[in-house]
C-alpha angles and dihedrals in degrees: 000000000000125000095250091050092050094048091048092051097031093119088059091060098037102117105145091114093062115103091230089060093051133099119264110230092216093059103046090121097032095129091054092046092052088060104031105028112015090162091066092041091056092049092048091051091046092055093047090052090050090053088058088053090052089053090053092049090055090055094055096114090058091043090057089048090053092047092054090053090051089052093050090050093050092043089055093055095251129123135251117225126199118198130187145144128234108332093007091050090053091048090050090053090047090053092048089054093047091051090048093050091051093049101034115151092016132102090256095061096094098033099094115066124185125202131184137185105279093019126248088326089071091062087076103025128025113243109220118233096356091116093056094071118075089190090064090058092049093049095044090055091050094047090056090056104257105176145165112312094023122127125226123200106191114199126194126155097215097034094235112074108138097216093053090046086051091059090050090052089051093048091051091052096046109035131044087210108101114245126227125235116204119191142150107222121086115272093231095054093047093048092046100047110022118056096193090052092047093052091057099040095048093047106112089214093060122079116213129215108184119189105184099196095159127215121002122245085247111035114265094353094130091173084084124057099354094051090045093052093047093047089052097046098045090038090054090052092048096049097033088231097141093168096062096094089054091049091051093049090051101039103034093048090057098047115107099217099175097082090044101047108023095072091049094047090052094044095050095043089048090052093053094045089051092054096253127128132227133228118199111208121194139153094180105048112025097142092048093050092042090051098050097042091047093051092053090070103067091032097054102019093250122162104263124236115294128231119244088230092061105063095169096048116112113271129232124243093246135019138188129244128184105199097201096050116090105189141028092259092048093050090050091049089053090053099044104025086236141048112288119258118222131208108232099186109149093206095061114106092223131047111252097164128126092263091056092047092054090053083079104077121187098168130121093282090056091080096060094037091054094046089057092044096053096047130164085031117085118245111216117197129214120183125211116197138164120220105198097181091060096029092236137138115209134202113188135175133154089280105038142029110193130180135184124189124215139147089230093084091061089073117071094220095036094056093050091051092046092051089047092055095045093048089047091055093043097050093042094057094041087056090048091055087052092052094244091144136027117228096320097326121114098233092169100047117136118238093221102144140011098281092048092047090057092045089052091052092049093049091049091053091046095050092043088057093048090050094050094245120153113259118252131203110273090234091059091049091050090052092054090049092054094044096048103039098070090052096055127095115240088257099051125102113241096194097046093045090051091047090055091049092050094046090053094051 
């Protein structure tokens, strides 16, 4: 996106008034807590997550209605499609994999299909700008064979993502079965302020499921509570487990997370501060680990995962290894529950096809290959496993062996959501100890699409005010963003660099 195009369409991306883009009052000093009082930080994040569960519980009547529509679709022989973008795309792929695992070997196994902006490739590496084009969503849905009688569940945290709205348009044109729209900002605000959202929400052929979770623990980081609530709500409808929200509210509130997470938070942050790298190994939760580690990259300006075919490319801080997968294809099958699907669209500026996806190898050999790649840095390994016989989650390294017991891991969906929440808390507080955000403001966010450019400008204005700097016209700030961003290395903070420039003017 060029500066002129952004300024012309800036109203389209102006989302600062939405609750999910706000600042949570309980995390105003989260970055300090992460370093000085991680015990309190863990408890605060646990409470915020529990509020998201409460919101889901309140929506149970609509979740039951959605579940009935899913049943009718599957009983008719049709398919259910889940669409999303970024965090919601990854949760859609996770829900597909959970459904596949539950129905493995039955006729239902292949009847749920997820799609996300950028395709399966985007599960491992964010695809810049793809979400800004509704026509991409419509085309992607068609490419995957969406047809008459199929049901679409379109998931967007904010309720306004163009790609997801494009999948809705495609579903309305193709199938007489009414699609569902799942979002996390109040209906009234969206209809009053965002025309593209209003057109969908007020369409009598679209069913709405609103989960108003409020601000995220880290401002705008909808991979946190919004994605958790949506994963739980849609997952309950898919699996017909209508008691899972109650189980979370009971079980998760009683868990003492500090002795389980604090040593890992300190260990991982210490590794990065000591110029080491981390390898996450898991046979049980590869999609949860991949999702969390991938989402760190755009949120905190970290180097994304490197391809095995590019030995000289910069490497990421952490990586994934699945010890019992022995090839790229096998590792991806373990992650998705199926072979990955590429997007072979010749007009795309980046390759997103199957061959490109398989250049990311997370199999057994990845551990040794990565150890050689990162030399002379040390590679430190942490294992994450689930022990279903004893109902325990385990995090293990050469310096700790930590376990936590909960009934949540006895449910295929519950354990994936639990691991997501624990990894979100872990990675968020690790990044706080690395100064990758300030208070609860994403100071290292990448301005890679229209929504994130607008977010960058809002955060700049907020931090300038906090620092006592004179306000500047937004057009001038936008010009500075567009001029500076191409000159930065992947691991440089756009917002902090701009603040330094402005303060020296």
